[in-house]
LUMDRENBA-17765 format. One record per residue (C-alpha): z, y, x; residue number from 1. Coordinates in nm, 3 decimals, decimal comma. Each point is the difference from the previous one (the first is absolute). Layout:
LUMDRENBA-17765
       Z       Y       X num
       Z       Y       X NUM
...
***
This chain:
LUMDRENBA-17765
       Z       Y       X num
  -6,021   9,859   4,329   1
  -0,284  -0,165  -0,193   2
  -0,187  -0,295   0,155   3
  -0,328  -0,132  -0,117   4
   0,015  -0,375  -0,056   5
  -0,240  -0,266   0,186   6
  -0,250  -0,112  -0,236   7
   0,126  -0,361   0,027   8
   0,356   0,107  -0,094   9
  -0,149   0,192  -0,304  10
  -0,188  -0,322  -0,095  11
   0,321  -0,194  -0,015  12
   0,204   0,257  -0,210  13
  -0,284   0,058  -0,248  14
  -0,026  -0,389  -0,033  15
   0,339   0,000  -0,173  16
  -0,130   0,196  -0,289  17
  -0,228  -0,292  -0,080  18
   0,181  -0,293   0,168  19
   0,380   0,014  -0,017  20
   0,059  -0,361  -0,052  21
  -0,202  -0,345   0,037  22
  -0,048   0,000  -0,382  23
  -0,185   0,331   0,001  24
  -0,233  -0,136   0,276  25
  -0,059  -0,314  -0,210  26
  -0,088   0,212  -0,298  27
  -0,243   0,227   0,197  28
  -0,183  -0,297   0,139  29
  -0,016  -0,189  -0,334  30
  -0,149   0,329  -0,158  31
  -0,264  -0,012   0,281  32
  -0,066  -0,373  -0,079  33
  -0,063   0,069  -0,375  34
  -0,203   0,299   0,072  35
  -0,223  -0,191   0,219  36
  -0,086  -0,241  -0,302  37
   0,207  -0,280   0,122  38
   0,039  -0,295  -0,262  39
   0,210  -0,206   0,195  40
   0,272   0,176   0,190  41
   0,306  -0,118   0,229  42
   0,300   0,182   0,132  43
   0,191  -0,144   0,281  44
   0,341   0,114   0,104  45
   0,233  -0,115   0,304  46
   0,337   0,110   0,058  47
   0,008   0,235  -0,300  48
  -0,337   0,155   0,128  49
   0,163   0,109   0,308  50
  -0,170  -0,247   0,213  51
  -0,315  -0,020  -0,206  52
  -0,174   0,124  -0,309  53
  -0,345  -0,118  -0,056  54
  -0,239   0,035  -0,289  55
  -0,321  -0,228  -0,027  56
  -0,286   0,063  -0,252  57
  -0,348  -0,108  -0,089  58
  -0,123   0,346  -0,073  59
  -0,290   0,195   0,111  60
   0,117   0,015   0,372  61
  -0,070   0,289   0,253  62
  -0,287   0,014   0,268  63
   0,057   0,108   0,344  64
  -0,061   0,368  -0,067  65
   0,268   0,016  -0,277  66
   0,235  -0,199   0,208  67
  -0,023   0,241   0,297  68
   0,122   0,267  -0,234  69
   0,222  -0,158  -0,271  70
   0,339   0,047   0,188  71
  -0,032   0,390   0,062  72
   0,196   0,222  -0,213  73
  -0,170   0,084  -0,336  74
  -0,296  -0,209   0,085  75
  -0,110  -0,150  -0,349  76
  -0,320  -0,120  -0,187  77
   0,151   0,084  -0,343  78
  -0,019   0,378  -0,008  79
  -0,192   0,304   0,187  80
   0,169   0,275  -0,150  81
   0,288   0,119  -0,226  82
  -0,229   0,003  -0,317  83
  -0,050  -0,372   0,049  84
   0,365  -0,062  -0,127  85
  -0,127   0,067  -0,344  86
  -0,246  -0,290   0,026  87
   0,157  -0,263   0,227  88
   0,118  -0,309  -0,150  89
   0,129  -0,183   0,300  90
   0,371  -0,064   0,101  91
  -0,022   0,189   0,323  92
  -0,174   0,321   0,077  93
   0,183   0,173   0,292  94
  -0,084  -0,193   0,287  95
   0,350  -0,010   0,134  96
   0,101  -0,377  -0,022  97
  -0,162  -0,153   0,317  98
   0,052   0,307   0,194  99
   0,393  -0,011  -0,085 100
  -0,005  -0,387   0,073 101
  -0,153   0,046   0,347 102
   0,262   0,280   0,071 103
   0,296  -0,230  -0,074 104
  -0,131  -0,356   0,089 105
  -0,258  -0,188   0,182 106
  -0,294   0,000  -0,232 107
  -0,269  -0,296   0,022 108
  -0,303   0,016  -0,256 109
  -0,263  -0,280  -0,016 110
  -0,278   0,090  -0,261 111
  -0,370  -0,108  -0,084 112
  -0,215   0,110  -0,257 113
  -0,223  -0,284  -0,027 114
   0,190  -0,311   0,120 115
  -0,198  -0,047   0,339 116
   0,051   0,321   0,213 117
   0,373   0,097   0,027 118
   0,181   0,265   0,214 119
   0,358   0,019   0,119 120
   0,212   0,317   0,039 121
   0,320   0,022   0,192 122
   0,208   0,335  -0,017 123
   0,350   0,103   0,039 124
   0,263   0,261   0,050 125
  -0,015  -0,002   0,394 126
  -0,291   0,275  -0,014 127
  -0,235  -0,219   0,189 128
  -0,357  -0,008  -0,127 129
  -0,065  -0,264  -0,254 130
  -0,197  -0,311   0,105 131
  -0,291  -0,128  -0,210 132
  -0,159  -0,328   0,048 133
  -0,240  -0,240  -0,166 134
   0,138  -0,325  -0,164 135
  -0,073  -0,234  -0,297 136
   0,137   0,008  -0,354 137
  -0,094  -0,091  -0,353 138
  -0,074   0,318  -0,211 139
   0,281   0,227  -0,069 140
   0,299   0,149   0,202 141
   0,321  -0,090   0,154 142
   0,244   0,275   0,086 143
   0,299  -0,111   0,213 144
   0,304   0,248   0,107 145
   0,219  -0,155   0,272 146
   0,332   0,137   0,128 147
   0,064   0,254  -0,277 148
   0,212   0,301   0,106 149
   0,047  -0,138   0,351 150
  -0,131   0,334   0,115 151
   0,230   0,184  -0,207 152
   0,344  -0,153   0,052 153
   0,173   0,259  -0,210 154
  -0,185  -0,102  -0,307 155
   0,028  -0,382   0,058 156
   0,380   0,012   0,026 157
   0,006   0,105  -0,367 158
  -0,193  -0,305  -0,132 159
   0,189  -0,243  -0,228 160
   0,053  -0,367   0,095 161
  -0,335  -0,198   0,030 162
   0,056  -0,162  -0,353 163
   0,057   0,323  -0,166 164
  -0,300   0,155   0,156 165
  -0,214  -0,291  -0,090 166
   0,136   0,008  -0,359 167
  -0,124   0,372  -0,010 168
  -0,363  -0,126   0,154 169
  -0,016  -0,249  -0,308 170
   0,075   0,272  -0,234 171
  -0,283   0,191   0,126 172
  -0,213  -0,324  -0,031 173
   0,092  -0,050  -0,357 174
  -0,079   0,335  -0,101 175
  -0,337  -0,024   0,125 176
  -0,047  -0,348  -0,137 177
   0,112   0,129  -0,353 178
  -0,246   0,266  -0,001 179
  -0,287  -0,206   0,103 180
  -0,002  -0,337  -0,178 181
  -0,351  -0,064   0,059 182
   0,061  -0,043   0,394 183
   0,167  -0,304   0,140 184
   0,305   0,056   0,236 185
   0,213  -0,170   0,250 186
   0,329   0,105   0,158 187
   0,102  -0,172   0,331 188
   0,358   0,060   0,142 189
   0,087  -0,137   0,347 190
  -0,280  -0,259  -0,009 191
   0,121  -0,140  -0,347 192
  -0,219   0,071  -0,320 193
   0,228   0,188  -0,236 194
  -0,242   0,075  -0,293 195
  -0,373  -0,094  -0,074 196
  -0,131   0,169  -0,323 197
  -0,360  -0,105  -0,111 198
  -0,221   0,269  -0,180 199
   0,075   0,019  -0,368 200
  -0,164   0,184  -0,269 201
   0,264   0,208  -0,131 202
   0,301   0,224   0,082 203
   0,212  -0,221  -0,215 204
  -0,095  -0,332   0,189 205
   0,100   0,160   0,335 206
   0,322   0,150  -0,152 207
   0,096  -0,332  -0,123 208
  -0,041  -0,162   0,336 209
   0,177   0,262   0,212 210
   0,279   0,152  -0,239 211
   0,132  -0,236  -0,268 212
   0,125  -0,356   0,008 213
  -0,203  -0,294  -0,131 214
   0,184  -0,019  -0,319 215
  -0,042   0,375  -0,077 216
  -0,374   0,006   0,019 217
  -0,022  -0,073  -0,360 218
   0,167   0,334  -0,098 219
  -0,273   0,204   0,216 220
  -0,218   0,230  -0,179 221
  -0,298   0,221   0,095 222
  -0,091   0,318  -0,177 223
  -0,306   0,226   0,051 224
  -0,022   0,373  -0,079 225
  -0,209   0,293   0,120 226
  -0,055   0,366  -0,047 227
  -0,222   0,286   0,137 228
  -0,098  -0,109   0,357 229
   0,277  -0,263   0,044 230
   0,060  -0,377  -0,097 231
   0,335  -0,168  -0,004 232
   0,088  -0,374   0,012 233
   0,369  -0,076  -0,060 234
   0,163  -0,335   0,068 235
   0,328  -0,045  -0,182 236
   0,260  -0,276  -0,081 237
   0,135  -0,021  -0,330 238
   0,381   0,018  -0,052 239
   0,053  -0,339   0,071 240
  -0,043   0,101   0,365 241
   0,200   0,299   0,118 242
   0,194   0,133   0,299 243
   0,323   0,199   0,033 244
  -0,198   0,222   0,249 245
  -0,345   0,160   0,015 246
  -0,108  -0,180   0,343 247
  -0,258  -0,216  -0,189 248
  -0,168   0,321  -0,132 249
  -0,321   0,095   0,180 250
  -0,241   0,313  -0,049 251
  -0,315  -0,005   0,180 252
  -0,312   0,290  -0,001 253
  -0,332  -0,098   0,131 254
   0,133  -0,290   0,208 255
   0,318   0,187   0,138 256
   0,355  -0,063  -0,102 257
   0,137   0,344  -0,080 258
   0,315   0,150  -0,099 259
  -0,011   0,214  -0,327 260
   0,328   0,033  -0,208 261
  -0,168   0,115  -0,333 262
  -0,261  -0,284   0,026 263
   0,265  -0,254   0,078 264
   0,216   0,111  -0,299 265
  -0,305  -0,055  -0,237 266
   0,029  -0,361   0,079 267
   0,358   0,014  -0,132 268
  -0,074   0,245  -0,288 269
  -0,272  -0,200  -0,119 270
   0,192  -0,296  -0,102 271
   0,333   0,154  -0,044 272
   0,242  -0,204  -0,175 273
  -0,153  -0,333   0,063 274
   0,216  -0,062   0,297 275
   0,350   0,044  -0,095 276
   0,339   0,033   0,173 277
  -0,117   0,196   0,304 278
  -0,290  -0,229   0,114 279
  -0,347   0,120   0,112 280
  -0,344  -0,170  -0,051 281
  -0,179  -0,182   0,274 282
  -0,365   0,163   0,041 283
  -0,263   0,201   0,183 284
  -0,217   0,277  -0,097 285
  -0,350   0,009   0,185 286
  -0,184   0,338  -0,054 287
  -0,354   0,043   0,090 288
  -0,089   0,382   0,000 289
  -0,313   0,204   0,106 290
   0,062   0,133   0,356 291
  -0,049   0,359  -0,105 292
   0,282  -0,031  -0,269 293
   0,275  -0,105   0,275 294
   0,126   0,098   0,341 295
   0,156  -0,259   0,240 296
  -0,025   0,221   0,303 297
   0,341   0,141  -0,069 298
   0,221  -0,247   0,173 299
  -0,051  -0,157   0,354 300
   0,025  -0,363  -0,126 301
  -0,188   0,094  -0,331 302
   0,299  -0,113  -0,209 303
  -0,037   0,310  -0,235 304
  -0,272   0,129  -0,214 305
  -0,077   0,308  -0,179 306
  -0,204  -0,046  -0,323 307
  -0,201   0,274  -0,189 308
   0,126  -0,119  -0,329 309
   0,315  -0,209   0,055 310
   0,099   0,050  -0,352 311
  -0,300  -0,165  -0,142 312
   0,073  -0,316   0,230 313
   0,353  -0,017  -0,113 314
  -0,083   0,023  -0,384 315
  -0,261  -0,284   0,036 316
   0,270  -0,219   0,175 317
   0,264   0,078  -0,243 318
  -0,230  -0,035  -0,293 319
  -0,150  -0,323   0,104 320
   0,341  -0,152   0,080 321
   0,141   0,123  -0,325 322
  -0,282  -0,159  -0,201 323
   0,036  -0,330   0,215 324
   0,388   0,002  -0,067 325
  -0,056   0,049  -0,363 326
  -0,238  -0,304  -0,026 327
   0,220  -0,200   0,254 328
   0,301   0,003  -0,231 329
  -0,232  -0,172  -0,259 330
  -0,144  -0,234   0,229 331
   0,338  -0,092   0,170 332
   0,140  -0,065  -0,331 333
  -0,280  -0,210  -0,127 334
  -0,062  -0,186   0,330 335
  -0,032  -0,366  -0,074 336
   0,348  -0,149   0,062 337
   0,056  -0,295   0,224 338
  -0,035  -0,357  -0,174 339
   0,385  -0,058  -0,056 340
   0,024   0,347  -0,153 341
  -0,285  -0,081  -0,215 342
   0,185  -0,307  -0,124 343
   0,300   0,195  -0,018 344
  -0,135   0,283  -0,226 345
  -0,256  -0,127  -0,225 346
   0,011   0,279  -0,229 347
  -0,133   0,241   0,296 348
  -0,277  -0,293   0,078 349
  -0,141   0,017  -0,352 350
  -0,062   0,358   0,032 351
  -0,136  -0,006   0,353 352
  -0,368  -0,007  -0,113 353
   0,029   0,327  -0,160 354
   0,063   0,149   0,337 355
  -0,351   0,150   0,088 356
  -0,039   0,132  -0,376 357
   0,324   0,198   0,035 358
  -0,050   0,122   0,354 359
  -0,335   0,137  -0,128 360
   0,175   0,160  -0,293 361
   0,079   0,372  -0,012 362
   0,271  -0,051  -0,246 363
   0,318   0,074   0,151 364
   0,180  -0,158  -0,288 365
  -0,174  -0,352   0,089 366
   0,068   0,046   0,376 367
   0,369   0,062  -0,052 368
   0,014  -0,293  -0,245 369
  -0,126  -0,227   0,247 370
   0,227   0,153   0,288 371
   0,307  -0,089  -0,241 372
  -0,159  -0,338  -0,085 373
  -0,033  -0,115   0,361 374
   0,328   0,155   0,127 375
   0,168  -0,241  -0,218 376
  -0,045  -0,264   0,282 377
   0,325  -0,031   0,171 378
  -0,053   0,145   0,365 379
   0,313  -0,081   0,197 380
   0,014  -0,337   0,201 381
   0,384  -0,036   0,050 382
   0,271  -0,048  -0,256 383
   0,149   0,371  -0,056 384
   0,371   0,071   0,036 385
   0,095   0,119  -0,355 386
   0,233   0,267  -0,080 387
   0,068  -0,092  -0,350 388
   0,122   0,235  -0,298 389
  -0,028  -0,004  -0,376 390
  -0,090   0,319  -0,165 391
  -0,227   0,060  -0,287 392
  -0,192   0,277  -0,153 393
  -0,231   0,037  -0,323 394
  -0,314   0,183   0,023 395
  -0,256  -0,010  -0,286 396
   0,137  -0,356  -0,152 397
  -0,041  -0,125   0,386 398
   0,305  -0,122   0,186 399
   0,051   0,087   0,352 400
   0,266  -0,189   0,204 401
   0,119   0,118   0,354 402
   0,003  -0,311   0,201 403
   0,075   0,149   0,364 404
  -0,143   0,135   0,315 405
  -0,209  -0,159   0,281 406
  -0,091   0,213   0,292 407
  -0,147   0,310  -0,121 408
  -0,069  -0,150  -0,340 409
   0,162   0,041  -0,332 410
  -0,019  -0,341  -0,204 411
  -0,002   0,011  -0,371 412
  -0,105  -0,267  -0,277 413
  -0,207   0,104  -0,289 414
  -0,166  -0,219  -0,260 415
   0,057  -0,312   0,216 416
  -0,150   0,157   0,299 417
   0,181   0,100   0,314 418
  -0,113   0,328   0,149 419
   0,060   0,095   0,356 420
  -0,014   0,410   0,011 421
  -0,068   0,191   0,304 422
   0,278   0,263  -0,043 423
  -0,180   0,241   0,209 424
  -0,332  -0,045  -0,110 425
   0,101   0,025  -0,374 426
   0,209   0,335   0,060 427
  -0,293   0,144   0,202 428
  -0,241  -0,066  -0,280 429
   0,255   0,120  -0,256 430
   0,025   0,330   0,210 431
  -0,380   0,028   0,044 432
  -0,071  -0,004  -0,390 433
   0,266   0,260  -0,009 434
  -0,135   0,229   0,252 435
  -0,371  -0,036  -0,165 436
   0,149   0,141  -0,339 437
   0,242   0,247   0,107 438
   0,010   0,299   0,226 439
   0,139  -0,086   0,359 440
   0,342   0,162   0,059 441
   0,014   0,188   0,328 442
   0,280   0,150   0,184 443
  -0,033   0,290   0,263 444
   0,088  -0,075   0,349 445
   0,313   0,172   0,161 446
  -0,183  -0,028   0,336 447
  -0,387   0,032  -0,011 448
  -0,213  -0,252   0,182 449
  -0,227   0,203   0,216 450
  -0,309  -0,206   0,149 451
  -0,342   0,066   0,169 452
  -0,289  -0,229  -0,079 453
  -0,234  -0,187   0,247 454
  -0,334   0,103  -0,156 455
  -0,187   0,258  -0,218 456
  -0,028  -0,292  -0,218 457
   0,337  -0,008  -0,089 458
   0,024   0,367  -0,036 459
  -0,286  -0,005  -0,261 460
   0,182  -0,276  -0,180 461
   0,316   0,169  -0,029 462
  -0,152   0,339  -0,107 463
  -0,223  -0,169  -0,261 464
   0,261  -0,243  -0,133 465
   0,292   0,249  -0,017 466
   0,013   0,019  -0,387 467
  -0,054  -0,379  -0,036 468
   0,291  -0,067   0,251 469
   0,219   0,236  -0,184 470
  -0,056  -0,194  -0,338 471
   0,109  -0,315   0,209 472
   0,318   0,160   0,113 473
  -0,106   0,127   0,342 474
  -0,002   0,383   0,048 475
  -0,183   0,105   0,342 476
  -0,074   0,335   0,116 477
  -0,169   0,155   0,331 478
   0,143   0,292   0,215 479
  -0,129   0,117   0,335 480
  -0,199  -0,316   0,040 481
   0,262  -0,269  -0,054 482
   0,069  -0,185  -0,312 483
   0,308  -0,004  -0,198 484
   0,158  -0,252  -0,256 485
   0,218   0,183  -0,236 486
   0,081  -0,263  -0,251 487
  -0,018  -0,394  -0,042 488
   0,036  -0,220  -0,295 489
   0,364  -0,090  -0,093 490
   0,143  -0,292   0,182 491
  -0,280   0,008   0,272 492
   0,174  -0,178   0,301 493
  -0,243   0,022   0,288 494
   0,073   0,174   0,311 495
  -0,205   0,330   0,098 496
  -0,271  -0,163   0,221 497
  -0,050  -0,289  -0,245 498
  -0,020   0,246  -0,287 499
  -0,295   0,202   0,169 500
  -0,190  -0,312   0,082 501
   0,054  -0,125  -0,333 502
  -0,142   0,311  -0,161 503
  -0,296   0,036   0,253 504
  -0,084  -0,361  -0,036 505
  -0,068   0,074  -0,375 506
  -0,360   0,147   0,108 507
  -0,114  -0,351   0,055 508
   0,064  -0,093  -0,348 509
  -0,248   0,279  -0,119 510
  -0,020  -0,007  -0,382 511
   0,287  -0,254  -0,015 512
   0,239   0,233   0,142 513
   0,215   0,028  -0,297 514
   0,037  -0,357  -0,054 515
   0,066  -0,066   0,369 516
   0,278   0,250   0,014 517
   0,179  -0,103  -0,333 518
  -0,024  -0,379   0,150 519
   0,162   0,126   0,322 520
   0,249   0,207  -0,184 521
   0,104  -0,288  -0,247 522
   0,036  -0,252   0,296 523
   0,225   0,230   0,193 524
   0,217   0,077  -0,312 525
   0,020  -0,361  -0,131 526
   0,296  -0,237   0,078 527
  -0,047  -0,198   0,308 528
  -0,004  -0,369   0,051 529
   0,360   0,016   0,135 530
   0,147   0,216  -0,275 531
   0,252  -0,175  -0,236 532
  -0,065   0,022  -0,370 533
   0,279  -0,070  -0,237 534
  -0,069  -0,230  -0,292 535
  -0,055   0,260  -0,260 536
  -0,237   0,180   0,248 537
  -0,181  -0,332   0,057 538
  -0,064  -0,041  -0,363 539
  -0,108   0,362  -0,070 540
  -0,241  -0,017   0,284 541
  -0,131  -0,341  -0,124 542
  -0,051   0,136  -0,338 543
  -0,182   0,299   0,124 544
  -0,210  -0,221   0,221 545
  -0,107  -0,213  -0,299 546
  -0,124   0,325  -0,175 547
  -0,217   0,136   0,280 548
  -0,366   0,024  -0,082 549
  -0,091  -0,151   0,339 550
   0,209  -0,277   0,148 551
  -0,091   0,102   0,365 552
   0,147   0,261   0,219 553
  -0,202   0,329   0,102 554
  -0,116  -0,177   0,294 555
  -0,127  -0,319  -0,188 556
   0,259  -0,244   0,071 557
   0,129  -0,207  -0,312 558
   0,341   0,114  -0,130 559
   0,099  -0,365  -0,091 560
  -0,101  -0,360  -0,011 561
   0,104  -0,244  -0,276 562
   0,060  -0,364  -0,022 563
  -0,041  -0,198  -0,317 564
   0,225  -0,264  -0,139 565
  -0,276  -0,245   0,031 566
  -0,064   0,083   0,356 567
   0,357  -0,054   0,072 568
   0,007  -0,323  -0,171 569
  -0,316  -0,138   0,196 570
   0,185   0,129   0,327 571
   0,227  -0,277  -0,054 572
  -0,259  -0,244  -0,153 573
   0,159   0,010  -0,345 574
***
């Protein structure tokens, strides 16, 4: 038997699509405060938000007529029709937040447009008519929600502990604060001030305050790029600051934090190789795009977006980060060393004044020469534990002696210099050079990998690049709407899902697709840090490493660093 639910029950059920936890209510109220033009915004949370959530702003406020309507479902001042979605630049536009709040909490709003006359609205889930009265308040609005989900016990039972819910509210607060550095924010929890953020002039400054530690701020950089109808600010830490997970990576579009796998991967791909040993960069991408080029109306909480040309955005991010990473390698290697290191290595200090000249040079030879020069400074701070051996080899009248191993490094001595060679990076570069000059050997799969793509862009990419992919050792075909991988390079070791993702991700690389794939192939095929090489293999790898045209792995990391005899003597003050 079908029953028609009462309107008040419908309101409570529908509210769950917008407000499923205190943090989602906090986010909606913060959006409204920002849309109102607030320059000072405060979020107040008690008992994880279940007892009280309040947002106070100094924005434009609401008059009596607006206040009377604001808590009705789909009452909004931001759009009048569906066509307005192509023009609106506000965070909110559906008119659902206050209606949902009134359905699951006691709603109390005070607002003034001029700082003299003010009105107060009280509404709630009881079904009784709202109460409106005149009061006093400075210009702006306060929205207070008390007893969240008291009228919906089934939902309240699933709330986490107050501390955990408060942490989620703070995460929503942090997202908004990151996106709008020009606004001052405050966060109060259980009557205690937890965060006070003055207005600043850049994303980098706000990111430094909220995300990284004080001693990490000096490694923070901001990059800007743009394209047709969009602009992008990227805040990123260099490799001195990294994490083993991606929890300190953020993606925003038009002031909203969104989830988009391909754009998040662009952050990693743009600086691929700069963060070794499985670590990930710390950073954020802020996209500002024309409203008609994006659709945020596809998720109840606006956490997803569709872009008219997502490929152009990905390419802009990857290209900007790739260019930044290339120059970062120079600037990092050439950064002025601390005072004790300048005294320790006067050779480097004497060449420091050439830094700007070489940075501006387009000569690869001169840049690599300075890289090698500055990498001669010892980088370790502890006395290494040596595995000492004696073995020598002659190459072109130069004598190489195998000294031993330390962690992932092969240690050799040549011409009174001690070289620490990264065995993975050296082998990776060696294989990369080989792949560049020789055809890629491929093997047919006994069991083909069958997959479907997520977008027409992926289909178009695979169709257009089938020939180039085959040249790179990957044979793909299409049958009855599904794609099939028939062959892969010899020694390819990834699983099916990772293989498909690695191939589709090449679309982001654009014209650098071949280089990206060969670098990936070399990385997967090369010896790993934990692989044991005997002495003959170590000597052979060292010889080949010294013969390489570029002493960097395909992703830009140095293959070795060296310590001079003079530097060692200075270290012990001889």
